[in-house]
C-alpha positions as a printed Julia matrix, in Angstrom:
446×3 Matrix{Float64}:
 -1.87  127.77  77.66
 -1.08  127.76  73.95
  1.74  125.41  72.92
  3.59  127.14  70.1
  6.37  126.36  67.66
  9.52  128.45  67.96
  9.41  129.37  64.27
  6.11  131.21  64.87
  7.21  133.05  68.01
  7.0   136.49  66.34
  3.21  136.14  66.29
  3.04  135.81  70.09
  4.88  138.87  71.45
  3.27  139.9   74.76
  1.49  136.56  75.16
  2.14  133.76  77.61
  3.01  130.58  75.73
  4.41  127.09  76.23
  7.38  125.7   74.32
  8.45  122.04  74.42
 11.98  121.1   73.51
 15.58  120.48  74.53
 18.25  122.63  76.2
 20.92  123.26  73.61
 22.99  125.56  75.83
 22.88  127.07  79.31
 24.56  130.23  80.63
 24.43  131.31  84.3
 24.67  134.96  85.43
 23.91  135.06  89.14
 20.19  135.43  89.53
 19.63  134.78  85.81
 19.92  131.57  83.82
 19.78  131.75  80.02
 18.61  128.59  78.3
 18.85  128.25  74.54
 16.02  125.84  73.78
 15.38  124.1   70.49
 12.07  122.49  69.56
 12.74  121.18  66.02
 11.44  124.33  64.33
 13.91  126.8   65.78
 16.06  127.93  68.71
 14.82  130.45  71.31
 16.39  132.03  74.39
 14.48  131.38  77.61
 15.44  133.54  80.61
 14.88  132.16  84.13
 14.97  134.75  86.96
 15.61  133.46  90.47
 12.72  135.43  91.92
 10.18  133.91  89.5
 10.81  130.25  90.39
 10.78  128.17  93.55
 14.33  127.92  95.02
 14.61  124.16  94.38
 13.4   124.61  90.78
 15.86  127.45  90.1
 18.66  125.36  91.59
 17.87  122.52  89.15
 17.71  124.94  86.24
 21.18  126.28  87.16
 22.57  122.74  86.91
 20.55  121.56  83.94
 22.74  119.51  81.57
 22.88  120.08  77.83
 20.14  118.2   75.92
 17.77  117.9   78.89
 14.18  117.87  77.69
 11.9   120.59  79.08
  8.48  122.19  78.87
  8.69  125.95  79.46
  5.89  128.46  79.98
  6.36  132.2   79.98
  5.75  135.52  78.25
  7.27  136.29  74.86
  9.38  139.44  74.63
 10.98  141.06  71.62
 14.7   141.7   72.09
 16.95  142.24  69.09
 19.94  140.99  71.12
 18.38  137.61  71.86
 20.19  134.76  70.11
 18.34  131.98  68.34
 16.88  130.99  65.02
 15.06  133.1   63.91
 16.38  135.17  66.89
 15.28  138.53  68.28
 12.77  137.06  70.76
 12.96  135.49  74.19
 10.68  133.86  76.73
 10.63  134.91  80.4
 10.37  131.62  82.26
  7.42  131.44  84.67
  7.18  127.68  84.83
  9.48  124.85  83.79
  8.88  121.12  83.75
 12.01  119.02  83.39
 10.88  115.99  81.42
 14.31  114.34  81.57
 17.59  115.53  82.98
 20.15  114.38  80.41
 23.21  112.37  81.39
 26.34  114.41  82.04
 28.53  112.49  79.59
 26.94  113.95  76.41
 29.64  113.36  73.75
 28.78  116.29  71.47
 29.54  119.07  73.94
 29.61  122.61  72.54
 33.17  122.67  71.26
 34.98  121.91  68.04
 34.91  118.25  67.01
 36.87  116.47  64.3
 34.92  115.36  61.23
 35.29  111.65  61.97
 34.14  112.11  65.56
 31.19  114.2   64.44
 30.21  111.58  61.85
 30.55  108.76  64.4
 28.05  110.75  66.45
 25.89  111.84  63.53
 22.76  110.85  65.47
 23.66  113.67  67.9
 25.47  116.03  65.5
 22.21  116.68  63.63
 21.07  118.59  66.76
 23.66  121.3   66.11
 22.18  124.5   64.62
 24.34  124.27  61.49
 23.31  120.69  60.72
 19.7   121.41  61.66
 19.64  124.39  59.28
 21.13  122.4   56.4
 18.64  119.57  56.8
 15.75  122.06  57.06
 16.83  123.45  53.68
 16.94  119.89  52.36
 13.34  119.29  53.41
 12.22  122.46  51.64
 14.17  121.56  48.49
 12.38  118.22  48.34
  8.93  119.71  48.87
  9.63  122.43  46.28
 10.5   119.73  43.75
  7.14  118.05  44.25
  5.26  121.36  44.15
  6.78  122.31  40.82
  6.42  118.97  39.07
  2.96  118.18  40.45
  1.72  121.58  39.28
  3.21  121.05  35.79
  1.42  117.83  34.96
  3.95  115.27  36.17
  2.93  112.03  37.9
  5.07  110.73  40.76
  5.57  106.99  40.16
  7.85  104.84  42.29
 10.49  102.71  40.61
 12.22   99.55  41.95
 15.17   99.66  44.33
 16.13   96.1   43.34
 16.88   95.68  39.64
 18.1    92.82  37.41
 20.71   94.81  35.47
 22.94   97.87  35.35
 21.75  101.22  34.08
 24.76  103.49  34.63
 27.71  101.14  34.18
 28.5    97.68  35.51
 31.43   98.78  37.7
 29.34  100.78  40.18
 26.76   98.18  41.25
 25.9    96.88  44.72
 25.14   93.2   44.21
 22.96   90.83  46.24
 21.61   87.31  45.91
 17.91   87.3   44.98
 16.32   84.0   46.07
 16.41   81.54  43.16
 16.58   84.27  40.55
 20.33   84.8   40.69
 21.87   88.24  41.14
 20.0    91.47  41.79
 21.4    94.97  42.19
 20.58   98.09  44.16
 19.23  100.65  41.72
 21.65  103.19  40.26
 18.7   105.05  38.78
 14.96  104.72  38.26
 15.19  106.14  34.77
 14.73  102.99  32.7
 11.5   102.18  34.52
 10.38  105.79  34.14
 10.78  105.38  30.4
  8.17  102.63  30.6
  5.95  104.88  32.72
  5.87  107.75  30.22
  4.12  105.57  27.64
  1.24  105.29  30.09
  1.34  108.74  31.74
  3.25  111.13  29.45
  5.22  113.04  32.11
  6.46  111.29  35.24
  9.08  111.47  37.95
 10.5   109.2   40.61
 12.13  110.53  43.76
 14.07  108.29  46.08
 17.4   106.75  47.12
 19.88  105.5   44.55
 23.12  103.6   45.04
 26.53  103.79  43.36
 29.4   101.49  44.36
 31.84  104.08  43.08
 35.08  104.17  45.04
 35.21  107.93  45.19
 36.38  110.03  48.11
 35.5   113.45  46.74
 33.32  115.99  48.54
 30.68  115.52  45.81
 30.1   111.77  46.13
 28.04  109.49  48.35
 27.33  105.79  47.87
 23.68  106.29  48.81
 21.97  109.51  47.81
 18.58  110.87  46.81
 17.83  111.59  43.19
 14.94  113.23  41.43
 14.34  111.8   37.94
 11.72  113.34  35.65
 11.04  111.71  32.28
  8.97  113.27  29.49
  7.46  111.87  26.3
  7.59  113.97  23.09
 10.46  116.03  24.53
 13.73  117.03  22.87
 16.95  118.31  24.41
 16.05  122.01  24.22
 12.69  121.39  25.88
 14.42  119.33  28.57
 16.73  122.23  29.41
 13.74  124.53  29.76
 12.15  122.14  32.26
 15.37  121.94  34.28
 15.68  125.71  34.22
 12.15  126.2   35.54
 12.55  123.58  38.26
 15.9   124.84  39.58
 14.66  128.43  39.58
 11.59  127.4   41.57
 13.71  125.49  44.1
 16.1   128.4   44.64
 13.42  131.06  44.96
 11.39  128.86  47.33
 14.37  128.28  49.62
 15.19  132.0   49.6
 11.63  132.76  50.67
 11.01  129.98  53.19
 14.47  129.3   54.65
 15.74  132.84  55.16
 16.52  132.22  58.85
 18.44  129.03  58.09
 20.48  130.67  55.31
 21.23  133.63  57.56
 22.51  131.36  60.32
 24.69  129.53  57.78
 26.02  132.94  56.68
 25.09  132.17  53.09
 25.53  135.05  50.66
 21.96  135.1   49.37
 22.71  137.76  46.74
 24.36  134.98  44.72
 21.17  132.91  44.93
 18.93  135.85  44.1
 20.63  135.97  40.69
 19.3   132.49  39.81
 16.56  133.39  37.35
 16.04  132.33  33.71
 17.54  132.15  31.2
 20.55  130.01  32.1
 23.57  130.18  29.76
 24.24  127.27  27.4
 27.58  126.03  26.09
 28.42  123.1   23.84
 30.9   120.5   25.05
 33.05  121.41  22.04
 33.28  125.05  23.15
 33.84  124.05  26.76
 36.65  121.7   25.73
 38.26  124.43  23.63
 38.11  126.86  26.57
 39.61  124.31  28.98
 42.4   123.35  26.59
 43.34  127.02  26.16
 43.25  127.49  29.92
 45.53  124.48  30.39
 48.01  125.72  27.79
 48.2   129.18  29.43
 48.65  127.88  32.99
 52.2   128.29  34.33
 51.87  126.76  37.8
 52.89  123.06  37.43
 50.58  121.76  40.15
 47.57  123.65  38.89
 48.44  122.79  35.28
 48.26  119.08  36.11
 44.78  119.54  37.61
 43.58  121.4   34.52
 44.94  118.89  32.0
 42.25  118.28  29.39
 41.66  117.04  25.89
 38.56  116.5   23.78
 36.82  113.25  24.71
 37.47  113.47  28.45
 34.71  113.9   30.98
 35.0   116.95  33.2
 36.62  116.63  36.59
 35.83  118.94  39.47
 38.59  121.45  38.57
 37.24  121.72  35.01
 33.67  122.29  36.21
 34.91  124.97  38.61
 36.61  126.85  35.79
 33.54  126.65  33.55
 31.21  127.93  36.26
 33.48  130.93  36.85
 32.24  132.22  33.5
 28.71  132.91  34.79
 26.82  133.75  37.97
 24.01  131.35  37.04
 23.9   127.59  36.48
 25.48  126.63  33.15
 24.14  124.04  30.7
 26.88  122.1   28.9
 25.44  119.91  26.15
 26.63  117.45  23.49
 29.12  115.27  25.4
 31.15  112.49  23.78
 29.11  109.27  23.73
 32.03  107.35  25.25
 31.71  109.14  28.62
 27.92  108.87  28.84
 25.38  106.08  29.39
 24.44  103.66  26.62
 20.85  104.88  26.14
 21.6   108.44  24.96
 20.55  109.51  21.46
 23.48  110.16  19.07
 23.87  113.66  17.7
 22.72  113.83  14.04
 25.74  113.42  11.79
 28.1   112.96  14.76
 27.81  109.45  16.21
 30.72  110.15  18.54
 28.58  112.77  20.34
 25.27  112.26  22.13
 22.3   114.5   22.94
 23.27  114.87  26.58
 23.33  117.84  28.94
 24.75  118.55  32.39
 23.72  121.53  34.51
 26.65  122.97  36.48
 25.92  125.08  39.56
 27.91  128.31  40.01
 30.48  129.03  42.73
 32.36  125.83  41.93
 29.6   123.41  42.98
 29.62  121.58  39.67
 27.09  119.16  38.24
 23.68  119.14  39.91
 21.66  117.69  37.0
 22.5   115.29  34.21
 20.16  114.32  31.4
 19.66  113.54  27.75
 17.4   112.63  24.93
 16.99  108.85  25.02
 17.45  106.52  22.07
 13.99  105.91  20.63
 15.04  103.55  17.81
 15.05   99.8   18.57
 17.94   98.84  16.3
 20.25  101.63  17.48
 19.59  100.82  21.13
 20.14   97.08  20.61
 23.44   97.79  18.84
 24.59   99.99  21.73
 23.63   97.37  24.34
 25.68   94.8   22.44
 28.56   97.24  22.06
 28.62   97.79  25.83
 28.49   94.05  26.51
 25.29   94.31  28.51
 22.98   91.3   28.98
 20.32   91.51  26.27
 17.84   89.32  28.14
 17.82   91.7   31.14
 17.0    94.6   28.81
 14.33   92.77  26.8
 11.5    94.8   28.36
 13.42   98.06  27.88
 13.98   97.31  24.2
 10.3    96.49  23.75
  9.46  100.11  24.62
 10.99  100.97  21.24
  8.72   98.49  19.42
  5.28   99.59  20.59
  4.63  103.28  20.06
  8.12  104.67  20.48
  8.48  108.48  20.53
 11.3   110.95  21.12
 11.66  111.39  24.86
 14.04  112.91  27.38
 14.78  113.02  31.08
 17.29  114.02  33.71
 18.46  113.25  37.23
 18.98  115.85  39.96
 21.11  115.01  42.99
 19.34  116.39  46.06
 22.45  116.55  48.23
 24.43  118.48  45.6
 21.66  121.04  45.29
 21.41  121.4   49.08
 25.18  121.79  49.43
 25.15  124.54  46.81
 22.2   126.4   48.31
 23.66  126.22  51.82
 27.18  127.11  50.68
 28.74  124.09  52.42
 31.87  122.28  51.3
 30.89  118.6   51.54
 27.63  116.87  50.62
 27.94  114.47  53.56
 26.3   117.22  55.64
 23.38  117.46  53.2
 21.87  114.07  54.11
 20.82  112.95  57.6
 23.01  109.81  57.72
 25.69  109.79  54.98
 27.01  106.6   53.41
 30.49  106.7   51.89
 33.06  104.06  50.97
 34.46  104.27  54.54
 31.23  104.82  56.48
 28.09  102.82  57.15
 27.68  103.8   60.86
 25.53  105.01  62.5
């Protein structure tokens, strides 16, 4: 008997197949028992008829607890009413092997659970169809990233998780003792090492976990998250935006094509995603600031006015990003931020040292920043002056400075937060659902 995956069930209508998985739900209707079975690739309804099974087997099926593991054999039928993901098909049970009858005290019963309880039981919550669908989209986002970059001449090079110095600000570091070498830190970014890599390989990217000890409780922040970081030699800011545009478009179109069932279950309005095609609009920070200041001055509601408070030189908060993304139905590039709110390594704007060649990509529908990048300083003296200005340890950055002494070229790169992209594509409110086991300032379990 052929063992099939649930996600390929449409190919087996009229055939007898075997599915291996777990009972997500059970409904009894006299001589019929409906089992909703998941196998990791999808959910399918399996219908057990009393007359088709031995009496003792049918009796066990009627009492089968949620999350029992089973091997089911039967014929595939098409039925538009049948629930499941992708749905529309069911299996008439001819044979069932109960691998393990789950304990009756399963904590994540099929009812509403509070967020804290669900997160305490995250190891079980990921079995729910909503969480399963979100994480399936995440997997496809990550593979689409590699497809696009690998096919455009980028090399995937790993960068260290343990680093000797800060890269994104000294206040957001996780610190640890490192043998006899003193302090080491969990990496905030792989970018600085990628800058070394481009002088050997031209176009590179790293893709892995990064860590920020930022005491933030917003729905957009995690203390451990996955970041994609491409870096490109001989690349200016305009070329960087084109690369981001191509990558994000590829990710969105790939998810639309390959995760249609997951998006449908999540009730995502895919028409909004179908609009994500080049070109993406571009706006200078100066123009964005002017727009936000005018918006603030016109606002009459005191509470909302306080949220929208803005002046030139500030970084955008979530309410500001929401207002900017209302202007377009595509991701929006905002470029030319004040140097004071950006990292030390960003190239100053010609003739405007208070502004740097930086760019953030803001997702529509209020999802805010999903990518942040810049041209990097390629001049040794300017970079050294900025390191000293920021009070950073020169010795720790000796190797980074040397990159500007031996064949320096204009170069650019960006970081893309995987969880923010997944949250946007799935239409979910909080990025803690976009990673299998979220880490926040209040959570390190399970």
